[in-house]
N, CA, C and O atoms as CSV, one atom per row, in Angstrom:
chain,resi,resn,atom,element,x,y,z
A,1,MET,N,N,-23.395,-22.870,-0.714
A,1,MET,CA,C,-22.408,-23.909,-0.878
A,1,MET,C,C,-21.039,-23.333,-0.525
A,1,MET,O,O,-20.633,-22.320,-1.095
A,2,TRP,N,N,-20.325,-23.963,0.404
A,2,TRP,CA,C,-19.051,-23.455,0.872
A,2,TRP,C,C,-17.883,-23.950,0.035
A,2,TRP,O,O,-16.879,-23.247,-0.074
A,3,ASP,N,N,-17.975,-25.092,-0.538
A,3,ASP,CA,C,-16.868,-25.659,-1.302
A,3,ASP,C,C,-16.983,-25.205,-2.751
A,3,ASP,O,O,-17.308,-25.993,-3.639
A,4,GLN,N,N,-16.713,-23.934,-2.974
A,4,GLN,CA,C,-16.958,-23.344,-4.280
A,4,GLN,C,C,-15.781,-23.516,-5.222
A,4,GLN,O,O,-14.659,-23.104,-4.929
A,5,HIS,N,N,-16.059,-24.129,-6.350
A,5,HIS,CA,C,-15.067,-24.257,-7.412
A,5,HIS,C,C,-15.476,-23.409,-8.604
A,5,HIS,O,O,-14.771,-23.391,-9.612
A,6,GLY,N,N,-16.577,-22.721,-8.515
A,6,GLY,CA,C,-17.066,-21.875,-9.591
A,6,GLY,C,C,-18.028,-20.840,-9.048
A,6,GLY,O,O,-18.414,-20.885,-7.880
A,7,ILE,N,N,-18.414,-19.901,-9.910
A,7,ILE,CA,C,-19.336,-18.807,-9.566
A,7,ILE,C,C,-18.870,-18.134,-8.268
A,7,ILE,O,O,-19.645,-17.945,-7.330
A,8,LEU,N,N,-17.590,-17.782,-8.247
A,8,LEU,CA,C,-16.976,-17.295,-7.019
A,8,LEU,C,C,-17.552,-15.985,-6.500
A,8,LEU,O,O,-17.845,-15.880,-5.309
A,9,GLN,N,N,-17.718,-15.003,-7.344
A,9,GLN,CA,C,-18.118,-13.694,-6.842
A,9,GLN,C,C,-19.458,-13.755,-6.135
A,9,GLN,O,O,-19.566,-13.318,-4.990
A,10,SER,N,N,-20.475,-14.282,-6.783
A,10,SER,CA,C,-21.786,-14.319,-6.132
A,10,SER,C,C,-21.788,-15.289,-4.950
A,10,SER,O,O,-22.441,-15.033,-3.939
A,11,GLY,N,N,-21.063,-16.398,-5.072
A,11,GLY,CA,C,-21.002,-17.356,-3.975
A,11,GLY,C,C,-20.332,-16.783,-2.741
A,11,GLY,O,O,-20.830,-16.950,-1.628
A,12,HIS,N,N,-19.195,-16.101,-2.931
A,12,HIS,CA,C,-18.491,-15.522,-1.790
A,12,HIS,C,C,-19.232,-14.328,-1.213
A,12,HIS,O,O,-19.188,-14.097,-0.004
A,13,GLU,N,N,-19.909,-13.572,-2.057
A,13,GLU,CA,C,-20.723,-12.477,-1.532
A,13,GLU,C,C,-21.824,-13.022,-0.632
A,13,GLU,O,O,-22.080,-12.476,0.441
A,14,ALA,N,N,-22.474,-14.095,-1.064
A,14,ALA,CA,C,-23.529,-14.710,-0.251
A,14,ALA,C,C,-22.961,-15.264,1.054
A,14,ALA,O,O,-23.574,-15.114,2.111
A,15,ASN,N,N,-21.796,-15.900,0.983
A,15,ASN,CA,C,-21.175,-16.433,2.195
A,15,ASN,C,C,-20.819,-15.316,3.170
A,15,ASN,O,O,-21.043,-15.442,4.374
A,16,ALA,N,N,-20.268,-14.229,2.653
A,16,ALA,CA,C,-19.904,-13.110,3.508
A,16,ALA,C,C,-21.138,-12.512,4.172
A,16,ALA,O,O,-21.118,-12.203,5.363
A,17,LEU,N,N,-22.213,-12.350,3.401
A,17,LEU,CA,C,-23.440,-11.809,3.979
A,17,LEU,C,C,-24.008,-12.729,5.054
A,17,LEU,O,O,-24.601,-12.263,6.027
A,18,ALA,N,N,-23.827,-14.025,4.877
A,18,ALA,CA,C,-24.362,-14.988,5.834
A,18,ALA,C,C,-23.518,-15.102,7.106
A,18,ALA,O,O,-24.009,-15.571,8.133
A,19,THR,N,N,-22.254,-14.675,7.046
A,19,THR,CA,C,-21.382,-14.905,8.194
A,19,THR,C,C,-20.797,-13.655,8.839
A,19,THR,O,O,-20.589,-13.653,10.052
A,20,ASP,N,N,-20.524,-12.606,8.095
A,20,ASP,CA,C,-19.818,-11.446,8.645
A,20,ASP,C,C,-20.530,-10.836,9.856
A,20,ASP,O,O,-19.921,-10.657,10.911
A,21,ARG,N,N,-21.796,-10.525,9.704
A,21,ARG,CA,C,-22.528,-9.882,10.800
A,21,ARG,C,C,-22.704,-10.809,12.003
A,21,ARG,O,O,-22.514,-10.365,13.135
A,22,PRO,N,N,-23.059,-12.077,11.801
A,22,PRO,CA,C,-23.155,-12.956,12.975
A,22,PRO,C,C,-21.834,-13.121,13.723
A,22,PRO,O,O,-21.830,-13.180,14.952
A,23,ILE,N,N,-20.712,-13.196,13.001
A,23,ILE,CA,C,-19.414,-13.313,13.666
A,23,ILE,C,C,-19.119,-12.040,14.449
A,23,ILE,O,O,-18.694,-12.101,15.602
A,24,ALA,N,N,-19.342,-10.890,13.824
A,24,ALA,CA,C,-19.116,-9.618,14.511
A,24,ALA,C,C,-20.010,-9.511,15.747
A,24,ALA,O,O,-19.564,-9.046,16.796
A,25,ALA,N,N,-21.259,-9.936,15.629
A,25,ALA,CA,C,-22.182,-9.895,16.762
A,25,ALA,C,C,-21.701,-10.815,17.882
A,25,ALA,O,O,-21.763,-10.443,19.055
A,26,LEU,N,N,-21.228,-12.000,17.537
A,26,LEU,CA,C,-20.729,-12.929,18.540
A,26,LEU,C,C,-19.557,-12.318,19.306
A,26,LEU,O,O,-19.544,-12.328,20.537
A,27,LEU,N,N,-18.576,-11.788,18.579
A,27,LEU,CA,C,-17.403,-11.209,19.230
A,27,LEU,C,C,-17.777,-9.999,20.080
A,27,LEU,O,O,-17.272,-9.836,21.190
A,28,THR,N,N,-18.662,-9.150,19.558
A,28,THR,CA,C,-19.104,-7.974,20.300
A,28,THR,C,C,-19.847,-8.378,21.567
A,28,THR,O,O,-19.636,-7.794,22.629
A,29,ASP,N,N,-20.717,-9.376,21.452
A,29,ASP,CA,C,-21.487,-9.848,22.601
A,29,ASP,C,C,-20.580,-10.462,23.661
A,29,ASP,O,O,-20.723,-10.169,24.848
A,30,LEU,N,N,-19.651,-11.309,23.240
A,30,LEU,CA,C,-18.733,-11.919,24.194
A,30,LEU,C,C,-17.908,-10.856,24.921
A,30,LEU,O,O,-17.696,-10.941,26.130
A,31,LYS,N,N,-17.446,-9.856,24.171
A,31,LYS,CA,C,-16.649,-8.788,24.781
A,31,LYS,C,C,-17.495,-7.961,25.747
A,31,LYS,O,O,-17.045,-7.647,26.849
A,32,ALA,N,N,-18.715,-7.607,25.344
A,32,ALA,CA,C,-19.595,-6.797,26.190
A,32,ALA,C,C,-19.943,-7.514,27.496
A,32,ALA,O,O,-20.120,-6.867,28.528
A,33,ARG,N,N,-20.039,-8.813,27.457
A,33,ARG,CA,C,-20.382,-9.598,28.645
A,33,ARG,C,C,-19.149,-10.000,29.453
A,33,ARG,O,O,-19.268,-10.695,30.462
A,34,GLY,N,N,-17.960,-9.561,29.010
A,34,GLY,CA,C,-16.739,-9.897,29.714
A,34,GLY,C,C,-16.340,-11.356,29.563
A,34,GLY,O,O,-15.615,-11.895,30.398
A,35,MET,N,N,-16.810,-11.993,28.501
A,35,MET,CA,C,-16.555,-13.419,28.307
A,35,MET,C,C,-15.497,-13.713,27.248
A,35,MET,O,O,-15.064,-14.858,27.116
A,36,LEU,N,N,-15.073,-12.701,26.491
A,36,LEU,CA,C,-14.139,-12.952,25.392
A,36,LEU,C,C,-12.776,-13.424,25.896
A,36,LEU,O,O,-12.120,-14.236,25.243
A,37,ASP,N,N,-12.346,-12.920,27.054
A,37,ASP,CA,C,-11.044,-13.341,27.582
A,37,ASP,C,C,-11.012,-14.827,27.910
A,37,ASP,O,O,-9.950,-15.449,27.879
A,38,ASP,N,N,-12.175,-15.397,28.225
A,38,ASP,CA,C,-12.247,-16.801,28.619
A,38,ASP,C,C,-12.818,-17.711,27.545
A,38,ASP,O,O,-12.952,-18.914,27.769
A,39,THR,N,N,-13.155,-17.166,26.391
A,39,THR,CA,C,-13.754,-17.953,25.311
A,39,THR,C,C,-12.832,-17.925,24.101
A,39,THR,O,O,-12.498,-16.854,23.594
A,40,LEU,N,N,-12.425,-19.087,23.645
A,40,LEU,CA,C,-11.589,-19.183,22.453
A,40,LEU,C,C,-12.492,-19.326,21.237
A,40,LEU,O,O,-13.281,-20.266,21.148
A,41,VAL,N,N,-12.374,-18.397,20.307
A,41,VAL,CA,C,-13.136,-18.434,19.062
A,41,VAL,C,C,-12.164,-18.808,17.944
A,41,VAL,O,O,-11.127,-18.167,17.773
A,42,VAL,N,N,-12.508,-19.849,17.185
A,42,VAL,CA,C,-11.661,-20.339,16.095
A,42,VAL,C,C,-12.477,-20.291,14.818
A,42,VAL,O,O,-13.599,-20.796,14.775
A,43,TRP,N,N,-11.917,-19.682,13.768
A,43,TRP,CA,C,-12.608,-19.598,12.486
A,43,TRP,C,C,-11.654,-20.047,11.388
A,43,TRP,O,O,-10.576,-19.475,11.227
A,44,GLY,N,N,-12.034,-21.038,10.655
A,44,GLY,CA,C,-11.184,-21.518,9.579
A,44,GLY,C,C,-11.922,-22.549,8.754
A,44,GLY,O,O,-13.108,-22.807,8.958
A,45,GLY,N,N,-11.213,-23.116,7.843
A,45,GLY,CA,C,-11.765,-24.157,7.000
A,45,GLY,C,C,-10.820,-25.336,6.966
A,45,GLY,O,O,-9.859,-25.397,7.733
A,46,GLU,N,N,-11.090,-26.254,6.095
A,46,GLU,CA,C,-10.228,-27.422,6.029
A,46,GLU,C,C,-8.980,-27.169,5.198
A,46,GLU,O,O,-8.020,-27.935,5.282
A,47,PHE,N,N,-8.976,-26.114,4.400
A,47,PHE,CA,C,-7.828,-25.758,3.567
A,47,PHE,C,C,-8.102,-24.399,2.944
A,47,PHE,O,O,-9.190,-23.843,3.099
A,48,GLY,N,N,-7.115,-23.871,2.241
A,48,GLY,CA,C,-7.286,-22.613,1.549
A,48,GLY,C,C,-7.703,-22.826,0.108
A,48,GLY,O,O,-8.102,-23.923,-0.281
A,49,ARG,N,N,-7.607,-21.782,-0.668
A,49,ARG,CA,C,-7.919,-21.814,-2.092
A,49,ARG,C,C,-6.716,-21.327,-2.869
A,49,ARG,O,O,-5.985,-20.444,-2.421
A,50,THR,N,N,-6.518,-21.911,-4.034
A,50,THR,CA,C,-5.393,-21.491,-4.865
A,50,THR,C,C,-5.585,-20.042,-5.293
A,50,THR,O,O,-6.718,-19.582,-5.439
A,51,PRO,N,N,-4.483,-19.323,-5.495
A,51,PRO,CA,C,-4.583,-17.941,-5.936
A,51,PRO,C,C,-4.800,-17.808,-7.443
A,51,PRO,O,O,-4.895,-16.693,-7.956
A,52,ILE,N,N,-4.879,-18.919,-8.147
A,52,ILE,CA,C,-5.069,-18.883,-9.598
A,52,ILE,C,C,-6.422,-19.493,-9.944
A,52,ILE,O,O,-7.017,-20.211,-9.142
A,53,ALA,N,N,-6.890,-19.200,-11.133
A,53,ALA,CA,C,-8.209,-19.661,-11.560
A,53,ALA,C,C,-8.215,-21.153,-11.837
A,53,ALA,O,O,-7.243,-21.719,-12.337
A,54,GLN,N,N,-9.332,-21.772,-11.501
A,54,GLN,CA,C,-9.615,-23.151,-11.880
A,54,GLN,C,C,-10.739,-23.037,-12.900
A,54,GLN,O,O,-11.853,-22.646,-12.552
A,55,GLY,N,N,-10.463,-23.369,-14.139
A,55,GLY,CA,C,-11.451,-23.130,-15.185
A,55,GLY,C,C,-11.539,-21.645,-15.454
A,55,GLY,O,O,-10.522,-20.950,-15.454
A,56,THR,N,N,-12.737,-21.153,-15.683
A,56,THR,CA,C,-12.903,-19.732,-15.979
A,56,THR,C,C,-13.323,-18.917,-14.759
A,56,THR,O,O,-13.141,-17.700,-14.751
A,57,ASN,N,N,-13.878,-19.554,-13.729
A,57,ASN,CA,C,-14.393,-18.797,-12.604
A,57,ASN,C,C,-14.369,-19.640,-11.336
A,57,ASN,O,O,-15.395,-19.809,-10.677
A,58,GLY,N,N,-13.202,-20.166,-11.000
A,58,GLY,CA,C,-13.116,-20.986,-9.802
A,58,GLY,C,C,-11.707,-21.047,-9.266
A,58,GLY,O,O,-10.768,-20.551,-9.888
A,59,ARG,N,N,-11.567,-21.657,-8.106
A,59,ARG,CA,C,-10.256,-21.876,-7.507
A,59,ARG,C,C,-10.255,-23.252,-6.859
A,59,ARG,O,O,-11.265,-23.691,-6.309
A,60,ASP,N,N,-9.119,-23.924,-6.928
A,60,ASP,CA,C,-9.012,-25.270,-6.394
A,60,ASP,C,C,-8.538,-25.229,-4.942
A,60,ASP,O,O,-8.210,-24.164,-4.419
A,61,HIS,N,N,-8.504,-26.394,-4.296
A,61,HIS,CA,C,-8.048,-26.514,-2.921
A,61,HIS,C,C,-6.566,-26.188,-2.811
A,61,HIS,O,O,-5.792,-26.464,-3.727
A,62,ASN,N,N,-6.176,-25.600,-1.683
A,62,ASN,CA,C,-4.773,-25.278,-1.440
A,62,ASN,C,C,-4.423,-25.578,0.016
A,62,ASN,O,O,-4.718,-24.772,0.899
A,63,PRO,N,N,-3.803,-26.714,0.274
A,63,PRO,CA,C,-3.378,-27.013,1.647
A,63,PRO,C,C,-2.026,-26.400,2.010
A,63,PRO,O,O,-1.531,-26.623,3.115
A,64,GLN,N,N,-1.421,-25.632,1.102
A,64,GLN,CA,C,-0.060,-25.121,1.304
A,64,GLN,C,C,0.015,-23.775,2.015
A,64,GLN,O,O,1.060,-23.430,2.566
A,65,GLY,N,N,-1.063,-23.017,2.013
A,65,GLY,CA,C,-1.061,-21.713,2.659
A,65,GLY,C,C,-2.476,-21.196,2.773
A,65,GLY,O,O,-3.129,-20.944,1.760
A,66,PHE,N,N,-2.964,-21.033,4.003
A,66,PHE,CA,C,-4.334,-20.578,4.180
A,66,PHE,C,C,-4.494,-19.910,5.540
A,66,PHE,O,O,-3.570,-19.910,6.352
A,67,THR,N,N,-5.650,-19.352,5.777
A,67,THR,CA,C,-5.903,-18.557,6.963
A,67,THR,C,C,-6.840,-19.272,7.924
A,67,THR,O,O,-7.862,-19.832,7.526
A,68,THR,N,N,-6.474,-19.240,9.172
A,68,THR,CA,C,-7.353,-19.587,10.285
A,68,THR,C,C,-7.174,-18.465,11.282
A,68,THR,O,O,-6.046,-18.049,11.545
A,69,TRP,N,N,-8.271,-17.964,11.847
A,69,TRP,CA,C,-8.077,-16.917,12.839
A,69,TRP,C,C,-8.630,-17.336,14.191
A,69,TRP,O,O,-9.575,-18.117,14.299
A,70,LEU,N,N,-7.996,-16.781,15.216
A,70,LEU,CA,C,-8.355,-17.044,16.599
A,70,LEU,C,C,-8.649,-15.722,17.277
A,70,LEU,O,O,-8.048,-14.701,16.944
A,71,ALA,N,N,-9.572,-15.734,18.228
A,71,ALA,CA,C,-9.882,-14.537,19.005
A,71,ALA,C,C,-10.182,-14.950,20.441
A,71,ALA,O,O,-10.652,-16.056,20.705
A,72,GLY,N,N,-9.895,-14.021,21.370
A,72,GLY,CA,C,-10.200,-14.260,22.780
A,72,GLY,C,C,-9.376,-15.380,23.363
A,72,GLY,O,O,-8.350,-15.770,22.806
A,73,GLY,N,N,-9.832,-15.897,24.493
A,73,GLY,CA,C,-9.282,-17.097,25.093
A,73,GLY,C,C,-7.788,-17.141,25.306
A,73,GLY,O,O,-7.209,-18.227,25.320
A,74,GLY,N,N,-7.137,-15.997,25.474
A,74,GLY,CA,C,-5.702,-15.993,25.722
A,74,GLY,C,C,-4.840,-15.777,24.491
A,74,GLY,O,O,-3.620,-15.929,24.553
A,75,VAL,N,N,-5.470,-15.418,23.357
A,75,VAL,CA,C,-4.745,-15.162,22.112
A,75,VAL,C,C,-4.380,-13.684,22.038
A,75,VAL,O,O,-5.169,-12.826,22.435
A,76,LYS,N,N,-3.181,-13.383,21.527
A,76,LYS,CA,C,-2.823,-11.990,21.257
A,76,LYS,C,C,-3.757,-11.461,20.189
A,76,LYS,O,O,-3.884,-12.062,19.123
A,77,GLY,N,N,-4.405,-10.356,20.456
A,77,GLY,CA,C,-5.357,-9.798,19.500
A,77,GLY,C,C,-4.735,-8.804,18.547
A,77,GLY,O,O,-3.664,-8.259,18.813
A,78,GLY,N,N,-5.407,-8.571,17.438
A,78,GLY,CA,C,-5.043,-7.522,16.512
A,78,GLY,C,C,-3.767,-7.723,15.738
A,78,GLY,O,O,-3.079,-6.754,15.416
A,79,ARG,N,N,-3.438,-8.956,15.433
A,79,ARG,CA,C,-2.213,-9.171,14.671
A,79,ARG,C,C,-2.363,-10.352,13.722
A,79,ARG,O,O,-3.165,-11.260,13.940
A,80,ALA,N,N,-1.570,-10.305,12.674
A,80,ALA,CA,C,-1.477,-11.427,11.735
A,80,ALA,C,C,-0.162,-12.134,12.024
A,80,ALA,O,O,0.832,-11.500,12.377
A,81,TYR,N,N,-0.166,-13.441,11.872
A,81,TYR,CA,C,1.028,-14.233,12.134
A,81,TYR,C,C,1.282,-15.105,10.920
A,81,TYR,O,O,0.482,-15.987,10.609
A,82,GLY,N,N,2.376,-14.868,10.238
A,82,GLY,CA,C,2.714,-15.656,9.064
A,82,GLY,C,C,2.358,-14.963,7.767
A,82,GLY,O,O,1.535,-14.049,7.727
A,83,ASN,N,N,3.005,-15.428,6.699
A,83,ASN,CA,C,2.777,-14.888,5.359
A,83,ASN,C,C,2.934,-15.991,4.336
A,83,ASN,O,O,3.580,-17.010,4.578
A,84,THR,N,N,2.324,-15.760,3.184
A,84,THR,CA,C,2.523,-16.658,2.054
A,84,THR,C,C,3.505,-16.021,1.084
A,84,THR,O,O,3.903,-14.868,1.249
A,85,ASP,N,N,3.886,-16.782,0.081
A,85,ASP,CA,C,4.770,-16.251,-0.954
A,85,ASP,C,C,4.037,-15.169,-1.740
A,85,ASP,O,O,2.871,-14.879,-1.473
A,86,ASP,N,N,4.725,-14.577,-2.704
A,86,ASP,CA,C,4.144,-13.472,-3.484
A,86,ASP,C,C,2.890,-13.878,-4.249
A,86,ASP,O,O,2.082,-13.021,-4.609
A,87,TYR,N,N,2.718,-15.159,-4.499
A,87,TYR,CA,C,1.546,-15.633,-5.233
A,87,TYR,C,C,0.404,-16.061,-4.314
A,87,TYR,O,O,-0.697,-16.347,-4.785
A,88,GLY,N,N,0.659,-16.107,-3.006
A,88,GLY,CA,C,-0.365,-16.549,-2.076
A,88,GLY,C,C,-0.586,-18.045,-2.097
A,88,GLY,O,O,-1.657,-18.523,-1.723
A,89,TYR,N,N,0.420,-18.789,-2.533
A,89,TYR,CA,C,0.251,-20.234,-2.651
A,89,TYR,C,C,0.892,-20.998,-1.489
A,89,TYR,O,O,0.242,-21.842,-0.871
A,90,TYR,N,N,2.155,-20.711,-1.190
A,90,TYR,CA,C,2.866,-21.426,-0.138
A,90,TYR,C,C,3.044,-20.554,1.096
A,90,TYR,O,O,3.369,-19.372,0.985
A,91,ALA,N,N,2.832,-21.134,2.270
A,91,ALA,CA,C,3.183,-20.453,3.513
A,91,ALA,C,C,4.703,-20.421,3.593
A,91,ALA,O,O,5.358,-21.453,3.448
A,92,VAL,N,N,5.265,-19.238,3.824
A,92,VAL,CA,C,6.727,-19.113,3.812
A,92,VAL,C,C,7.298,-18.485,5.078
A,92,VAL,O,O,8.486,-18.650,5.355
A,93,GLU,N,N,6.495,-17.777,5.843
A,93,GLU,CA,C,6.997,-17.105,7.037
A,93,GLU,C,C,6.108,-17.467,8.227
A,93,GLU,O,O,4.882,-17.416,8.134
A,94,ASN,N,N,6.736,-17.832,9.342
A,94,ASN,CA,C,6.005,-18.238,10.544
A,94,ASN,C,C,4.944,-19.289,10.231
A,94,ASN,O,O,3.782,-19.162,10.618
A,95,ARG,N,N,5.369,-20.314,9.532
A,95,ARG,CA,C,4.446,-21.407,9.188
A,95,ARG,C,C,3.964,-22.100,10.457
A,95,ARG,O,O,4.749,-22.364,11.368
A,96,VAL,N,N,2.680,-22.390,10.505
A,96,VAL,CA,C,2.087,-23.107,11.631
A,96,VAL,C,C,1.437,-24.362,11.076
A,96,VAL,O,O,0.443,-24.290,10.352
A,97,HIS,N,N,1.998,-25.509,11.417
A,97,HIS,CA,C,1.428,-26.778,10.979
A,97,HIS,C,C,0.120,-27.014,11.749
A,97,HIS,O,O,-0.061,-26.484,12.845
A,98,MET,N,N,-0.765,-27.790,11.185
A,98,MET,CA,C,-2.030,-28.073,11.860
A,98,MET,C,C,-1.807,-28.716,13.223
A,98,MET,O,O,-2.561,-28.445,14.157
A,99,HIS,N,N,-0.787,-29.564,13.358
A,99,HIS,CA,C,-0.493,-30.157,14.669
A,99,HIS,C,C,-0.114,-29.066,15.678
A,99,HIS,O,O,-0.492,-29.143,16.847
A,100,ASP,N,N,0.631,-28.050,15.224
A,100,ASP,CA,C,1.001,-26.937,16.100
A,100,ASP,C,C,-0.219,-26.107,16.472
A,100,ASP,O,O,-0.363,-25.692,17.622
A,101,LEU,N,N,-1.093,-25.863,15.506
A,101,LEU,CA,C,-2.321,-25.115,15.791
A,101,LEU,C,C,-3.170,-25.874,16.805
A,101,LEU,O,O,-3.690,-25.275,17.747
A,102,HIS,N,N,-3.312,-27.162,16.625
A,102,HIS,CA,C,-4.099,-27.961,17.568
A,102,HIS,C,C,-3.458,-27.968,18.958
A,102,HIS,O,O,-4.160,-27.850,19.962
A,103,ALA,N,N,-2.126,-28.105,19.024
A,103,ALA,CA,C,-1.439,-28.073,20.313
A,103,ALA,C,C,-1.661,-26.724,20.998
A,103,ALA,O,O,-1.859,-26.666,22.211
A,104,THR,N,N,-1.628,-25.646,20.220
A,104,THR,CA,C,-1.837,-24.304,20.760
A,104,THR,C,C,-3.264,-24.129,21.253
A,104,THR,O,O,-3.488,-23.574,22.328
A,105,MET,N,N,-4.226,-24.599,20.474
A,105,MET,CA,C,-5.628,-24.493,20.896
A,105,MET,C,C,-5.876,-25.292,22.177
A,105,MET,O,O,-6.559,-24.814,23.083
A,106,LEU,N,N,-5.328,-26.498,22.255
A,106,LEU,CA,C,-5.480,-27.305,23.469
A,106,LEU,C,C,-4.839,-26.600,24.662
A,106,LEU,O,O,-5.400,-26.605,25.757
A,107,HIS,N,N,-3.663,-25.991,24.458
A,107,HIS,CA,C,-2.991,-25.236,25.516
A,107,HIS,C,C,-3.885,-24.091,26.005
A,107,HIS,O,O,-4.022,-23.872,27.209
A,108,LEU,N,N,-4.484,-23.371,25.068
A,108,LEU,CA,C,-5.370,-22.270,25.431
A,108,LEU,C,C,-6.597,-22.751,26.195
A,108,LEU,O,O,-7.180,-21.998,26.975
A,109,LEU,N,N,-6.986,-23.997,25.974
A,109,LEU,CA,C,-8.111,-24.590,26.703
A,109,LEU,C,C,-7.678,-25.232,28.019
A,109,LEU,O,O,-8.490,-25.828,28.727
A,110,GLY,N,N,-6.379,-25.101,28.339
A,110,GLY,CA,C,-5.875,-25.618,29.601
A,110,GLY,C,C,-5.445,-27.076,29.560
A,110,GLY,O,O,-5.288,-27.706,30.606
A,111,LEU,N,N,-5.252,-27.617,28.365
A,111,LEU,CA,C,-4.855,-29.017,28.224
A,111,LEU,C,C,-3.446,-29.116,27.649
A,111,LEU,O,O,-3.090,-28.389,26.722
A,112,ASP,N,N,-2.665,-30.007,28.198
A,112,ASP,CA,C,-1.327,-30.285,27.681
A,112,ASP,C,C,-1.445,-31.426,26.685
A,112,ASP,O,O,-1.710,-32.563,27.075
A,113,HIS,N,N,-1.254,-31.140,25.417
A,113,HIS,CA,C,-1.438,-32.162,24.384
A,113,HIS,C,C,-0.495,-33.340,24.570
A,113,HIS,O,O,-0.808,-34.446,24.130
A,114,LEU,N,N,0.647,-33.132,25.208
A,114,LEU,CA,C,1.591,-34.227,25.436
A,114,LEU,C,C,1.058,-35.245,26.442
A,114,LEU,O,O,1.422,-36.420,26.396
A,115,ARG,N,N,0.199,-34.790,27.346
A,115,ARG,CA,C,-0.358,-35.687,28.363
A,115,ARG,C,C,-1.575,-36.447,27.852
A,115,ARG,O,O,-2.142,-37.266,28.575
A,116,LEU,N,N,-1.979,-36.184,26.622
A,116,LEU,CA,C,-3.121,-36.887,26.030
A,116,LEU,C,C,-2.655,-38.081,25.196
A,116,LEU,O,O,-3.383,-38.559,24.326
A,117,THR,N,N,-1.460,-38.551,25.462
A,117,THR,CA,C,-0.861,-39.649,24.694
A,117,THR,C,C,-1.281,-40.997,25.278
A,117,THR,O,O,-1.315,-41.176,26.495
A,118,TYR,N,N,-1.596,-41.931,24.401
A,118,TYR,CA,C,-1.848,-43.302,24.832
A,118,TYR,C,C,-1.219,-44.253,23.825
A,118,TYR,O,O,-1.078,-43.936,22.644
A,119,LYS,N,N,-0.850,-45.414,24.317
A,119,LYS,CA,C,-0.228,-46.419,23.450
A,119,LYS,C,C,-1.298,-47.350,22.916
A,119,LYS,O,O,-2.198,-47.772,23.643
A,120,TYR,N,N,-1.185,-47.662,21.630
A,120,TYR,CA,C,-2.079,-48.632,21.007
A,120,TYR,C,C,-1.292,-49.323,19.903
A,120,TYR,O,O,-0.682,-48.666,19.061
A,121,ALA,N,N,-1.309,-50.626,19.911
A,121,ALA,CA,C,-0.611,-51.419,18.900
A,121,ALA,C,C,0.872,-51.031,18.805
A,121,ALA,O,O,1.456,-51.021,17.722
A,122,GLY,N,N,1.463,-50.713,19.959
A,122,GLY,CA,C,2.885,-50.397,20.001
A,122,GLY,C,C,3.251,-49.000,19.527
A,122,GLY,O,O,4.429,-48.697,19.341
A,123,ARG,N,N,2.243,-48.141,19.328
A,123,ARG,CA,C,2.508,-46.790,18.819
A,123,ARG,C,C,1.860,-45.766,19.729
A,123,ARG,O,O,0.788,-46.010,20.282
A,124,ASP,N,N,2.508,-44.615,19.885
A,124,ASP,CA,C,1.910,-43.514,20.641
A,124,ASP,C,C,0.887,-42.801,19.774
A,124,ASP,O,O,1.135,-42.541,18.596
A,125,PHE,N,N,-0.257,-42.488,20.355
A,125,PHE,CA,C,-1.314,-41.732,19.682
A,125,PHE,C,C,-1.714,-40.567,20.566
A,125,PHE,O,O,-1.698,-40.679,21.792
A,126,ARG,N,N,-2.070,-39.460,19.960
A,126,ARG,CA,C,-2.655,-38.323,20.673
A,126,ARG,C,C,-3.348,-37.432,19.655
A,126,ARG,O,O,-3.228,-37.653,18.450
A,127,LEU,N,N,-4.063,-36.438,20.126
A,127,LEU,CA,C,-4.824,-35.560,19.233
A,127,LEU,C,C,-3.938,-34.830,18.239
A,127,LEU,O,O,-4.380,-34.499,17.139
A,128,THR,N,N,-2.700,-34.579,18.616
A,128,THR,CA,C,-1.761,-33.901,17.721
A,128,THR,C,C,-0.805,-34.898,17.083
A,128,THR,O,O,0.295,-34.531,16.671
A,129,ASP,N,N,-1.222,-36.160,17.000
A,129,ASP,CA,C,-0.392,-37.262,16.523
A,129,ASP,C,C,0.834,-37.305,17.427
A,129,ASP,O,O,0.682,-37.146,18.638
A,130,VAL,N,N,2.011,-37.508,16.917
A,130,VAL,CA,C,3.210,-37.482,17.763
A,130,VAL,C,C,4.001,-36.209,17.474
A,130,VAL,O,O,5.218,-36.166,17.657
A,131,TYR,N,N,3.309,-35.195,17.030
A,131,TYR,CA,C,3.922,-33.918,16.660
A,131,TYR,C,C,3.251,-32.801,17.451
A,131,TYR,O,O,2.529,-33.051,18.416
A,132,GLY,N,N,3.494,-31.604,17.037
A,132,GLY,CA,C,2.813,-30.449,17.599
A,132,GLY,C,C,3.602,-29.759,18.682
A,132,GLY,O,O,4.039,-30.375,19.655
A,133,GLU,N,N,3.775,-28.466,18.492
A,133,GLU,CA,C,4.409,-27.589,19.483
A,133,GLU,C,C,3.494,-26.396,19.675
A,133,GLU,O,O,2.914,-25.893,18.712
A,134,VAL,N,N,3.362,-25.941,20.905
A,134,VAL,CA,C,2.568,-24.749,21.187
A,134,VAL,C,C,3.260,-23.548,20.552
A,134,VAL,O,O,4.464,-23.360,20.729
A,135,VAL,N,N,2.511,-22.739,19.818
A,135,VAL,CA,C,3.059,-21.528,19.184
A,135,VAL,C,C,2.903,-20.394,20.202
A,135,VAL,O,O,1.866,-19.733,20.255
A,136,HIS,N,N,3.942,-20.178,21.005
A,136,HIS,CA,C,3.882,-19.205,22.082
A,136,HIS,C,C,3.729,-17.776,21.582
A,136,HIS,O,O,3.219,-16.929,22.316
A,137,ASP,N,N,4.156,-17.480,20.352
A,137,ASP,CA,C,3.991,-16.134,19.800
A,137,ASP,C,C,2.517,-15.740,19.645
A,137,ASP,O,O,2.204,-14.556,19.526
A,138,LEU,N,N,1.629,-16.706,19.644
A,138,LEU,CA,C,0.196,-16.415,19.500
A,138,LEU,C,C,-0.486,-16.135,20.831
A,138,LEU,O,O,-1.620,-15.656,20.859
A,139,LEU,N,N,0.195,-16.430,21.933
A,139,LEU,CA,C,-0.416,-16.308,23.252
A,139,LEU,C,C,-0.291,-14.900,23.794
A,139,LEU,O,O,0.724,-14.231,23.606
A,140,ALA,N,N,-1.345,-14.459,24.475
A,140,ALA,CA,C,-1.341,-13.119,25.089
A,140,ALA,C,C,-0.414,-13.099,26.292
A,140,ALA,O,O,-0.271,-12.065,26.945
């Protein structure tokens, strides 16, 4: 179960065992085949977890500061971008909004998110809504 609000230690240990080696194998395989430069790998969730306990052994949802990582596909490797506050609750440095992340991912895939705009019911719509800026600091 990925949406863990309790039994964190055993749940996260099981999740790590189920994902760490396959992710490492994927990245190693893509690199060995010369495909990592052209393949964008995105790993994340729908939100983060609070840095404080929920009940006696859990953590609640946290949309204010969380991690998504990117590899290959034109991304600068080997670096972290952004920080949370001292409690790990709020993103405070180099904040990347989801619209910005989506615009950046589309850019890395060769698509201009601004050109994906269409009008409907008198309003502009696109995958990044009417927001989103490419985060050039993430690009190789």
